matplotlib code that plots the C-alpha trace (Angstrom):
import matplotlib.pyplot as plt

x = [54.2, 54.4, 52.4, 49.3, 49.1, 49.0, 46.5, 44.1, 44.5, 43.7, 40.6, 39.3, 39.5, 37.7, 35.2, 34.8, 34.7, 31.5, 29.9, 30.5, 28.8, 26.2, 25.3, 25.6, 23.2, 20.8, 20.6, 19.5, 17.0, 15.4, 12.8, 9.2, 8.7, 5.4, 3.5, 0.2, -2.7, -5.2, -8.8, -11.2, -15.0, -15.1, -18.8, -19.3, -22.8, -22.2, -21.7, -23.9, -27.3, -27.8, -31.4, -33.7, -36.3, -38.6, -38.9, -40.8, -37.8, -37.6, -36.0, -32.6, -30.5, -27.8, -24.7, -21.9, -18.7, -15.4, -11.9, -10.3, -6.8, -4.8, -1.2, 0.7, 3.5, 5.9, 9.1, 10.3, 9.4, 6.5, 5.7, 2.9, 0.5, 0.3, -2.2, -3.7, -4.9, -5.8, -4.7, -3.7, -0.6, 0.0, -0.9, 1.1, -0.6, -0.4, -3.5, -4.3, -7.7, -8.2, -9.3, -8.0, -8.0, -11.6, -12.8, -11.5, -13.3, -11.0, -12.0, -11.9, -12.1, -8.3, -8.4, -5.4, -2.5, -2.4, 0.7, 1.1, 2.5, 5.1, 2.6, -0.5, -2.8, -4.8, -7.5, -9.8, -12.1, -12.6, -16.1, -15.8, -17.3, -14.8, -12.2, -13.9, -13.9, -10.1, -9.6, -11.0, -8.5, -5.2, -4.3, -5.3, -2.7, -3.0, -0.6, 0.1, 2.4, 4.4, 6.8, 9.7, 9.3, 10.7, 8.6, 4.8, 4.5, 2.5, -0.1, -2.1, -4.5, -3.5, -6.8, -10.7, -12.9]
y = [18.7, 16.6, 13.6, 15.6, 17.3, 13.7, 12.7, 15.8, 15.3, 11.4, 12.8, 15.3, 12.3, 9.9, 12.6, 13.4, 9.8, 8.9, 12.2, 11.5, 7.7, 9.6, 12.1, 8.9, 7.0, 9.8, 10.4, 6.5, 6.6, 9.7, 9.2, 7.4, 4.4, 2.9, 0.2, -1.2, -3.8, -5.4, -6.1, -8.5, -8.6, -4.9, -3.2, 0.5, 2.5, 3.9, 0.9, -0.9, -1.7, -5.2, -5.6, -4.3, -6.3, -5.3, -7.7, -7.2, -4.8, -2.0, -2.5, -4.4, -3.4, -5.3, -3.9, -5.2, -6.5, -5.3, -6.2, -2.7, -1.7, 1.2, 2.6, 4.6, 6.8, 6.6, 8.0, 11.6, 12.3, 12.2, 9.5, 9.1, 6.0, 5.3, 2.4, -0.4, -3.9, -7.1, -11.0, -14.2, -16.1, -17.2, -20.9, -23.1, -22.4, -18.5, -17.4, -14.7, -13.3, -9.8, -6.8, -3.1, 0.2, 0.9, -2.0, -0.3, 2.7, 5.4, 6.9, 10.3, 11.3, 10.6, 9.4, 7.9, 8.9, 10.7, 12.4, 10.6, 12.6, 12.1, 10.9, 10.8, 7.2, 6.2, 3.3, 2.2, -0.8, -3.7, -5.7, -9.1, -10.8, -9.7, -10.7, -14.2, -14.3, -14.1, -16.4, -19.2, -18.8, -19.0, -16.4, -12.7, -10.3, -6.5, -4.7, -0.7, 0.8, 3.5, 6.3, 5.6, 1.7, -0.4, -3.1, -3.0, -3.4, -6.7, -6.9, -10.1, -10.5, -12.2, -14.4, -14.3, -14.2]
z = [21.6, 18.5, 20.1, 21.1, 17.6, 16.0, 18.5, 17.6, 13.9, 14.4, 16.6, 14.2, 11.3, 12.8, 14.1, 10.5, 9.1, 11.5, 10.7, 7.0, 7.8, 9.8, 6.2, 3.9, 6.1, 6.3, 2.5, 1.9, 4.5, 2.8, 0.3, 0.1, 2.7, 1.8, 3.9, 2.8, 4.1, 2.8, 5.0, 3.5, 4.1, 5.0, 4.7, 4.2, 4.7, 1.4, -0.5, -2.8, -1.3, -2.2, -0.3, 2.0, 3.8, 6.5, 10.1, 13.3, 14.2, 11.3, 8.0, 7.4, 4.7, 3.3, 1.7, -0.4, 1.4, 0.1, 0.1, 1.7, 0.1, 2.4, 2.1, 4.0, 3.5, 6.5, 4.4, 4.4, 0.7, -1.2, -4.4, -6.6, -7.2, -10.4, -10.6, -9.3, -10.0, -8.7, -10.3, -8.7, -8.5, -12.2, -12.9, -15.0, -18.5, -18.0, -17.9, -15.6, -14.2, -12.6, -12.2, -13.4, -12.0, -12.9, -10.7, -7.4, -5.9, -4.2, -0.9, 0.0, -3.6, -4.1, -7.9, -9.2, -10.2, -6.4, -4.9, -1.9, 0.5, 4.0, 6.6, 4.2, 3.8, 0.3, 0.8, -1.7, -2.5, -4.0, -4.2, -2.5, -5.3, -7.4, -5.0, -4.6, -8.7, -8.6, -6.0, -7.8, -9.9, -7.5, -4.4, -4.9, -4.9, -5.2, -7.4, -6.7, -8.9, -7.5, -9.4, -7.1, -7.4, -10.5, -9.8, -8.3, -4.5, -4.1, -1.3, -0.2, 2.6, 5.8, 5.9, 5.4, 8.3]

ax = plt.figure().add_subplot(projection="3d")
ax.plot(x, y, z, "-o")
ax.set_aspect("equal")
plt.show()
């Protein structure tokens, strides 16, 4: 009888330890989880109209191209996007060229700061002219500051078309 009691006690201790480990794992995984992307040379119908010309087939309008930035919260808790900026990798002379939040146009009226809930997406655009100006000084980087992160999130475009 004593042996079976000891087996039950050990079994209970093992199960309790596994449950505790699972709870700690779940707790560590809660919170915001941000994914981001940068897409170059995107044109929007509501973008800046650069020119309109009449052709034999009708009027042709040329719109500004943009760099589209998109972030999604795939986590279980909300976070706040505090600000956004664009710059380039630092040169040895220390000079930085870039763009601040005012150069970005947010989509769907979601201005910064913005609370980004679980499953929610936030996006904005930066003109490709601005992006190319930054690229003249080095590889462009998009910096997003979030309330839950100590350092800014860094995004780069994979490649231009």
